[in-house]
N, C-alpha and C positions, 0 to 999 in steps of 0.2 A: 526772481533771480537776484542774488546778492552782488552789488557792484564790487569790482576789484579794489583792493587797497591801493594807495598811491604808489607804494614801493613795488607791489606786484605789477602794476601797470607799467612802471618805469622799467622794471626788470624784463618784462615781456616785450615791450615795444622800443627799447633804447636803440638796438642795432638797426631796426627798420627806419626809425626816425633819423638816425645819423645818416643813413644812406640817402634818404630823401632830401635832407638839408644839403649834403654834399652835391647831389644832383642839381638842386636849385642854384647853389653857388656856382657850379660849372656853367649852367645856362646863363646866369647873369654875367659871368666873365665873358662868355662868347658874345653876348650883346654889347658889352662894354668895349671889346676889342674890334667889333665890326666897323666897317667903313660907314661914314655918314652919321647923322644925328637922329636920335629918337627921343630927345628930351621932352618934347611936347606931345608924344604919343600917349593917348588915354589908356592904352593897355598897360604900358609901363607904369603909369601913375596908379592904376588899380593894383598892380603887383606890389608897389611900394606901400599902398594903403593896407593891403592884406598882411604884409610883413609887420606893420604897426599893430594890427589886430592880434596877430600871433603873440606879440610881446605883452599884451594886456592880460593880466591874470584874473580879471573879474569873471571869467567864464563865458560860455556861449560863443566861443571863438568859431567853431565850425559853422554854426548858423550865420554868424555875422559875415564870414568870408563867403559863404554861399550867396547871401543876399547881395554882397558887393559885386559879385560876378554875374548876377541874374539880371534878366531884362524885365522891366516893369510889365505887369499884365495889361493887355489891351483887349477889351471886350470886342473890338471890331476885327480882330484877327480872323482870317478865314480858316475853317477847319480843313485839315489835310484830306485829300480825296484819295481813295484806294487806286492803285495803278493797274489793277487787273480788270 
């Protein structure tokens, strides 16, 4: 399969991207207007780090953001047991 050209990708995904960015901006505004402080919350720090990754044009952004929000593998985790 041949990858899309940059222009085709932009033409195809611009409106969807714009919508997601506006949604994210609204969420961050809600957090900012909320009562209390969340400056030291590690989740907000991860969001800020993810936004920095998105600005980096070196590539691999999706993988880096996924890694940022992932939990390290732990071989000692118990396997889930079926409920039935």
